[in-house]
Structure formats: C-alpha cells, structure tokens
Backbone as XML, in Angstrom:
<?xml version="1.0"?>
<chain id="A" units="angstrom">
  <residue number="1" name="MET">
    <atom name="N" x="38.553" y="27.170" z="-22.015"/>
    <atom name="CA" x="38.824" y="28.497" z="-21.712"/>
    <atom name="C" x="37.362" y="29.181" z="-21.022"/>
  </residue>
  <residue number="2" name="GLY">
    <atom name="N" x="37.841" y="29.922" z="-20.298"/>
    <atom name="CA" x="36.580" y="30.453" z="-19.308"/>
    <atom name="C" x="36.355" y="31.929" z="-20.399"/>
  </residue>
  <residue number="3" name="LEU">
    <atom name="N" x="35.313" y="32.766" z="-19.914"/>
    <atom name="CA" x="34.907" y="33.663" z="-20.208"/>
    <atom name="C" x="35.058" y="35.038" z="-20.189"/>
  </residue>
  <residue number="4" name="GLY">
    <atom name="N" x="36.202" y="34.786" z="-19.078"/>
    <atom name="CA" x="37.006" y="35.625" z="-18.646"/>
    <atom name="C" x="37.903" y="36.698" z="-19.242"/>
  </residue>
  <residue number="5" name="ARG">
    <atom name="N" x="38.415" y="35.957" z="-20.683"/>
    <atom name="CA" x="39.130" y="36.879" z="-21.178"/>
    <atom name="C" x="38.443" y="37.637" z="-22.237"/>
  </residue>
  <residue number="6" name="TYR">
    <atom name="N" x="37.222" y="37.948" z="-22.227"/>
    <atom name="CA" x="36.236" y="38.638" z="-22.836"/>
    <atom name="C" x="36.114" y="40.032" z="-21.934"/>
  </residue>
  <residue number="7" name="HIS">
    <atom name="N" x="36.120" y="40.012" z="-20.633"/>
    <atom name="CA" x="36.056" y="41.001" z="-20.098"/>
    <atom name="C" x="37.144" y="41.823" z="-19.776"/>
  </residue>
  <residue number="8" name="THR">
    <atom name="N" x="37.486" y="42.724" z="-20.420"/>
    <atom name="CA" x="38.675" y="43.738" z="-20.725"/>
    <atom name="C" x="38.273" y="44.789" z="-20.384"/>
  </residue>
  <residue number="9" name="PRO">
    <atom name="N" x="38.940" y="46.084" z="-19.948"/>
    <atom name="CA" x="38.142" y="47.395" z="-19.783"/>
    <atom name="C" x="37.942" y="47.917" z="-21.136"/>
  </residue>
  <residue number="10" name="ASP">
    <atom name="N" x="39.062" y="47.647" z="-21.923"/>
    <atom name="CA" x="38.778" y="48.451" z="-23.548"/>
    <atom name="C" x="37.468" y="47.574" z="-23.621"/>
  </residue>
  <residue number="11" name="LEU">
    <atom name="N" x="36.447" y="48.383" z="-24.610"/>
    <atom name="CA" x="35.688" y="48.040" z="-25.167"/>
    <atom name="C" x="35.854" y="47.647" z="-26.297"/>
  </residue>
  <residue number="12" name="THR">
    <atom name="N" x="36.510" y="48.505" z="-26.985"/>
    <atom name="CA" x="36.663" y="47.749" z="-28.781"/>
    <atom name="C" x="36.989" y="46.662" z="-28.637"/>
  </residue>
  <residue number="13" name="THR">
    <atom name="N" x="38.406" y="46.122" z="-27.854"/>
    <atom name="CA" x="39.087" y="44.981" z="-27.693"/>
    <atom name="C" x="38.294" y="44.236" z="-27.596"/>
  </residue>
  <residue number="14" name="ARG">
    <atom name="N" x="37.192" y="44.296" z="-26.202"/>
    <atom name="CA" x="36.238" y="42.705" z="-25.957"/>
    <atom name="C" x="35.386" y="42.697" z="-26.939"/>
  </residue>
  <residue number="15" name="LEU">
    <atom name="N" x="35.081" y="43.554" z="-27.568"/>
    <atom name="CA" x="34.065" y="43.655" z="-28.840"/>
    <atom name="C" x="34.301" y="42.815" z="-29.939"/>
  </residue>
  <residue number="16" name="GLN">
    <atom name="N" x="35.845" y="43.346" z="-30.193"/>
    <atom name="CA" x="36.496" y="42.388" z="-31.286"/>
    <atom name="C" x="36.754" y="40.792" z="-30.767"/>
  </residue>
  <residue number="17" name="ARG">
    <atom name="N" x="37.184" y="40.816" z="-29.477"/>
    <atom name="CA" x="37.074" y="39.096" z="-28.620"/>
    <atom name="C" x="35.721" y="38.453" z="-29.311"/>
  </residue>
  <residue number="18" name="LEU">
    <atom name="N" x="34.708" y="39.372" z="-28.430"/>
    <atom name="CA" x="33.492" y="38.589" z="-28.528"/>
    <atom name="C" x="32.792" y="38.123" z="-30.166"/>
  </residue>
  <residue number="19" name="GLN">
    <atom name="N" x="33.441" y="39.074" z="-31.036"/>
    <atom name="CA" x="32.917" y="38.846" z="-32.496"/>
    <atom name="C" x="33.852" y="37.448" z="-33.107"/>
  </residue>
  <residue number="20" name="ASP">
    <atom name="N" x="35.016" y="37.216" z="-32.677"/>
    <atom name="CA" x="36.003" y="36.352" z="-33.066"/>
    <atom name="C" x="35.042" y="35.415" z="-32.075"/>
  </residue>
  <residue number="21" name="ALA">
    <atom name="N" x="34.743" y="35.085" z="-31.258"/>
    <atom name="CA" x="34.230" y="33.988" z="-30.552"/>
    <atom name="C" x="32.626" y="33.419" z="-31.241"/>
  </residue>
  <residue number="22" name="LEU">
    <atom name="N" x="32.225" y="34.686" z="-31.767"/>
    <atom name="CA" x="31.054" y="34.113" z="-32.249"/>
    <atom name="C" x="31.284" y="33.836" z="-33.882"/>
  </residue>
  <residue number="23" name="ARG">
    <atom name="N" x="32.252" y="34.029" z="-34.379"/>
    <atom name="CA" x="32.799" y="33.249" z="-35.517"/>
    <atom name="C" x="32.498" y="31.728" z="-35.496"/>
  </residue>
  <residue number="24" name="VAL">
    <atom name="N" x="33.621" y="31.335" z="-34.126"/>
    <atom name="CA" x="33.644" y="30.125" z="-33.522"/>
    <atom name="C" x="32.458" y="29.339" z="-33.513"/>
  </residue>
  <residue number="25" name="ASP">
    <atom name="N" x="31.687" y="29.861" z="-32.770"/>
    <atom name="CA" x="30.152" y="29.550" z="-32.067"/>
    <atom name="C" x="29.144" y="30.583" z="-32.345"/>
  </residue>
  <residue number="26" name="PRO">
    <atom name="N" x="28.609" y="30.402" z="-33.707"/>
    <atom name="CA" x="27.656" y="31.437" z="-33.789"/>
    <atom name="C" x="26.047" y="31.046" z="-33.093"/>
  </residue>
  <residue number="27" name="TYR">
    <atom name="N" x="26.054" y="30.573" z="-32.300"/>
    <atom name="CA" x="24.861" y="30.081" z="-31.637"/>
    <atom name="C" x="24.772" y="30.228" z="-30.163"/>
  </residue>
  <residue number="28" name="ASN">
    <atom name="N" x="25.966" y="30.936" z="-29.998"/>
    <atom name="CA" x="26.317" y="30.932" z="-28.257"/>
    <atom name="C" x="25.488" y="32.369" z="-28.054"/>
  </residue>
  <residue number="29" name="GLU">
    <atom name="N" x="24.357" y="32.095" z="-27.129"/>
    <atom name="CA" x="23.183" y="33.058" z="-26.567"/>
    <atom name="C" x="24.174" y="33.994" z="-25.594"/>
  </residue>
  <residue number="30" name="HIS">
    <atom name="N" x="25.165" y="33.615" z="-24.941"/>
    <atom name="CA" x="25.880" y="34.603" z="-23.851"/>
    <atom name="C" x="26.479" y="35.167" z="-24.574"/>
  </residue>
  <residue number="31" name="LEU">
    <atom name="N" x="27.308" y="34.540" z="-25.515"/>
    <atom name="CA" x="28.280" y="35.702" z="-26.102"/>
    <atom name="C" x="27.420" y="36.916" z="-26.979"/>
  </residue>
  <residue number="32" name="HIS">
    <atom name="N" x="26.315" y="36.389" z="-27.673"/>
    <atom name="CA" x="25.733" y="37.738" z="-27.925"/>
    <atom name="C" x="25.162" y="38.698" z="-27.617"/>
  </residue>
  <residue number="33" name="HIS">
    <atom name="N" x="24.914" y="37.976" z="-26.033"/>
    <atom name="CA" x="24.163" y="39.035" z="-25.028"/>
    <atom name="C" x="25.161" y="40.048" z="-24.385"/>
  </residue>
  <residue number="34" name="LEU">
    <atom name="N" x="26.730" y="39.215" z="-24.271"/>
    <atom name="CA" x="27.671" y="39.696" z="-23.679"/>
    <atom name="C" x="28.290" y="41.196" z="-24.523"/>
  </residue>
  <residue number="35" name="ALA">
    <atom name="N" x="27.998" y="40.706" z="-26.126"/>
    <atom name="CA" x="28.408" y="41.453" z="-27.243"/>
    <atom name="C" x="27.169" y="42.630" z="-27.472"/>
  </residue>
  <residue number="36" name="ALA">
    <atom name="N" x="26.389" y="42.446" z="-27.397"/>
    <atom name="CA" x="25.229" y="43.369" z="-27.129"/>
    <atom name="C" x="25.303" y="44.430" z="-25.961"/>
  </residue>
  <residue number="37" name="ASP">
    <atom name="N" x="25.810" y="43.869" z="-25.115"/>
    <atom name="CA" x="25.855" y="44.906" z="-23.281"/>
    <atom name="C" x="27.028" y="45.839" z="-24.070"/>
  </residue>
  <residue number="38" name="THR">
    <atom name="N" x="28.436" y="45.088" z="-24.678"/>
    <atom name="CA" x="29.285" y="45.701" z="-24.951"/>
    <atom name="C" x="29.063" y="47.124" z="-26.184"/>
  </residue>
  <residue number="39" name="LEU">
    <atom name="N" x="27.972" y="46.859" z="-27.034"/>
    <atom name="CA" x="27.628" y="47.939" z="-28.096"/>
    <atom name="C" x="26.951" y="48.853" z="-27.089"/>
  </residue>
  <residue number="40" name="ILE">
    <atom name="N" x="26.290" y="48.750" z="-26.422"/>
    <atom name="CA" x="25.471" y="49.610" z="-25.603"/>
    <atom name="C" x="26.287" y="50.601" z="-24.694"/>
  </residue>
  <residue number="41" name="ALA">
    <atom name="N" x="27.327" y="49.751" z="-24.065"/>
    <atom name="CA" x="28.874" y="50.404" z="-23.252"/>
    <atom name="C" x="29.202" y="51.671" z="-24.166"/>
  </residue>
  <residue number="42" name="LEU">
    <atom name="N" x="29.817" y="51.179" z="-25.388"/>
    <atom name="CA" x="30.418" y="51.771" z="-26.652"/>
    <atom name="C" x="29.287" y="53.026" z="-26.684"/>
  </residue>
  <residue number="43" name="GLY">
    <atom name="N" x="28.026" y="53.149" z="-26.230"/>
    <atom name="CA" x="26.853" y="54.289" z="-26.901"/>
    <atom name="C" x="26.846" y="53.619" z="-28.206"/>
  </residue>
  <residue number="44" name="LYS">
    <atom name="N" x="26.125" y="52.446" z="-28.374"/>
    <atom name="CA" x="25.754" y="52.332" z="-29.648"/>
    <atom name="C" x="24.745" y="50.900" z="-29.445"/>
  </residue>
  <residue number="45" name="PRO">
    <atom name="N" x="23.419" y="51.877" z="-28.835"/>
    <atom name="CA" x="22.345" y="50.803" z="-28.305"/>
    <atom name="C" x="21.301" y="50.147" z="-29.954"/>
  </residue>
  <residue number="46" name="GLU">
    <atom name="N" x="21.361" y="51.158" z="-30.570"/>
    <atom name="CA" x="20.681" y="50.791" z="-32.095"/>
    <atom name="C" x="21.166" y="49.978" z="-32.700"/>
  </residue>
  <residue number="47" name="ASP">
    <atom name="N" x="22.524" y="49.869" z="-32.569"/>
    <atom name="CA" x="23.683" y="48.308" z="-33.342"/>
    <atom name="C" x="23.420" y="47.148" z="-32.077"/>
  </residue>
  <residue number="48" name="ALA">
    <atom name="N" x="23.387" y="47.357" z="-31.254"/>
    <atom name="CA" x="23.080" y="46.310" z="-30.134"/>
    <atom name="C" x="21.900" y="45.863" z="-30.236"/>
  </residue>
  <residue number="49" name="ARG">
    <atom name="N" x="20.870" y="46.584" z="-30.629"/>
    <atom name="CA" x="19.391" y="45.997" z="-30.929"/>
    <atom name="C" x="19.048" y="45.455" z="-32.394"/>
  </residue>
  <residue number="50" name="ALA">
    <atom name="N" x="19.845" y="45.569" z="-33.549"/>
    <atom name="CA" x="19.839" y="45.268" z="-34.490"/>
    <atom name="C" x="20.884" y="43.841" z="-34.351"/>
  </residue>
  <residue number="51" name="PHE">
    <atom name="N" x="21.842" y="43.956" z="-33.991"/>
    <atom name="CA" x="22.729" y="42.786" z="-33.819"/>
    <atom name="C" x="21.819" y="41.758" z="-33.141"/>
  </residue>
  <residue number="52" name="LEU">
    <atom name="N" x="21.154" y="41.873" z="-31.810"/>
    <atom name="CA" x="20.447" y="40.544" z="-31.045"/>
    <atom name="C" x="19.021" y="40.490" z="-32.187"/>
  </residue>
  <residue number="53" name="ALA">
    <atom name="N" x="18.471" y="41.309" z="-32.906"/>
    <atom name="CA" x="17.275" y="41.273" z="-33.825"/>
    <atom name="C" x="17.977" y="40.087" z="-34.748"/>
  </residue>
  <residue number="54" name="ARG">
    <atom name="N" x="19.253" y="39.806" z="-35.314"/>
    <atom name="CA" x="19.650" y="39.450" z="-36.429"/>
    <atom name="C" x="19.995" y="38.218" z="-36.165"/>
  </residue>
  <residue number="55" name="TYR">
    <atom name="N" x="20.305" y="38.033" z="-34.997"/>
    <atom name="CA" x="20.740" y="36.617" z="-33.810"/>
    <atom name="C" x="19.103" y="35.712" z="-33.849"/>
  </residue>
  <residue number="56" name="HIS">
    <atom name="N" x="18.250" y="36.625" z="-33.370"/>
    <atom name="CA" x="16.993" y="35.898" z="-33.001"/>
    <atom name="C" x="16.547" y="35.702" z="-34.384"/>
  </residue>
  <residue number="57" name="GLN">
    <atom name="N" x="16.690" y="36.298" z="-35.547"/>
    <atom name="CA" x="16.326" y="35.826" z="-36.858"/>
    <atom name="C" x="17.199" y="34.726" z="-37.720"/>
  </residue>
  <residue number="58" name="ARG">
    <atom name="N" x="18.220" y="34.442" z="-37.211"/>
    <atom name="CA" x="19.027" y="33.097" z="-37.527"/>
    <atom name="C" x="18.625" y="32.330" z="-36.840"/>
  </residue>
  <residue number="59" name="LEU">
    <atom name="N" x="18.207" y="32.528" z="-35.648"/>
    <atom name="CA" x="17.505" y="31.630" z="-34.746"/>
    <atom name="C" x="16.247" y="30.551" z="-35.199"/>
  </residue>
  <residue number="60" name="ALA">
    <atom name="N" x="15.511" y="31.878" z="-35.374"/>
    <atom name="CA" x="14.124" y="31.214" z="-36.074"/>
    <atom name="C" x="14.558" y="30.692" z="-37.239"/>
  </residue>
  <residue number="61" name="GLU">
    <atom name="N" x="15.027" y="30.744" z="-38.421"/>
    <atom name="CA" x="15.517" y="30.073" z="-39.654"/>
    <atom name="C" x="15.964" y="28.920" z="-39.708"/>
  </residue>
  <residue number="62" name="THR">
    <atom name="N" x="16.793" y="28.635" z="-38.185"/>
    <atom name="CA" x="17.113" y="27.307" z="-38.375"/>
    <atom name="C" x="16.217" y="26.304" z="-37.416"/>
  </residue>
  <residue number="63" name="VAL">
    <atom name="N" x="15.152" y="26.816" z="-36.958"/>
    <atom name="CA" x="14.280" y="25.621" z="-36.317"/>
    <atom name="C" x="13.464" y="25.261" z="-37.286"/>
  </residue>
  <residue number="64" name="PRO">
    <atom name="N" x="13.299" y="23.743" z="-37.258"/>
    <atom name="CA" x="12.881" y="22.864" z="-38.449"/>
    <atom name="C" x="11.236" y="23.102" z="-38.210"/>
  </residue>
  <residue number="65" name="THR">
    <atom name="N" x="10.782" y="23.059" z="-39.021"/>
    <atom name="CA" x="9.172" y="23.422" z="-38.812"/>
    <atom name="C" x="8.846" y="22.149" z="-39.449"/>
  </residue>
  <residue number="66" name="LYS">
    <atom name="N" x="7.261" y="21.904" z="-38.378"/>
    <atom name="CA" x="6.575" y="20.726" z="-38.702"/>
    <atom name="C" x="6.041" y="20.466" z="-40.097"/>
  </residue>
  <residue number="67" name="ALA">
    <atom name="N" x="6.126" y="19.519" z="-40.527"/>
    <atom name="CA" x="5.686" y="19.055" z="-42.038"/>
    <atom name="C" x="3.994" y="18.534" z="-41.764"/>
  </residue>
</chain>
C-alpha cells in the first residue's frame, strides 16, 4: 500500500494511522518524520522533537559496535 492513506486532513486520525504503521515498522524513517510533522501541525513541536529523539536513540542502540 502507498503512503496516501496517511494523508488525511484530520490530523488526529493521521497521527493514529502513522502510530499504527510504526508499530508494524518501527524503524521506518519516513513514517517517523511524517508523524513528527503531524505533531508539529497539531501544535506540539516539543512532542515532535522528543519523538524523533527517541527514534534516533533507538537507532543508535541497534547499531552494532566494533569489538
């Protein structure tokens, strides 16, 4: 399926759909940025920053370290 289903004019529904998709694909960078953009549009820029910070932290924790 394409990403069009996430682009609904209702921002709350859009965020819910993006969160559902991220439960299926928790490392999808594009979905994380769409969700952050939606949080900003909802007037929650601090939540968006925290959301992306958690995503980047999760990525950093999954990168294998060299022995």
